N, C-alpha and C positions, 0 to 999 in steps of 0.2 A: 504494500500500500504506500509506503513512504516514497517510492520512486515515482508514483503517480502524482504525489502532492508537491514535491520539490521540483521547481521549474528549471533550476540551473543544472545543466548537464555536468559541469565541472564538479559541483557539490555532490550530485548523485554518484559520480565516479569515485570521488573521495570516500564517500560513505561505504560504497561497495569495497573499495581497496582496503580500507582500514577495518572493515567489519563492525563499524559503529552501530550500536543499538540504541534506539530512542525509547524512553519510557512512554507510557500511554499519555501522560500529561504533556510531555514534549510534543508528541504527535498532534494532540488536540490544539496546542498553542500554534504549531506550524499551520494547521488547517485554518485557525482563526485569522492568522496574518497573511494567508495565501491569496486572498482576493477571489476565492471561488464564489460563484453564485449560490444562493441558498439551497436549491435542490441537490446540487452536487456536494456541497458542504455537508448537508444533513446525511447523505449516504455515507460519507467517510466517518462522521461522528457516530452513526449507528453501528458501524463496524467496531469502533472502540467500545461503545456501550455493551455490545454483545460479548466482548472478549475480556474486558478488564475486571479486576477484582476490587478496584478502587471506587467505592461507593460515593466518596466525596466528588470524585471526577464525574461520575454518572450524573450527580445532581447539578454540577456546574455545566455540563453539556446540555442537560434538559433545560436549564435556565437560558443558556445561550440560544438554543434553537427556538424556544418559545419567544424570546425577546426579538429575534431577527424575523420570526415568522412572517 
């Protein structure tokens, strides 16, 4: 999923080369700052909600999606 979100080819290559792993919260922040339109953004957020164990993050995402709604 992260490769779909990060627009910079150079950054994507660096992430792959180094094996960098992002936390769910990091990914949510990248989505928030990426400039995606709401339907696409919501799709990425729902992937995180379905996979994370961080209930605080789930609440933050729900708030964000409902605010942007």
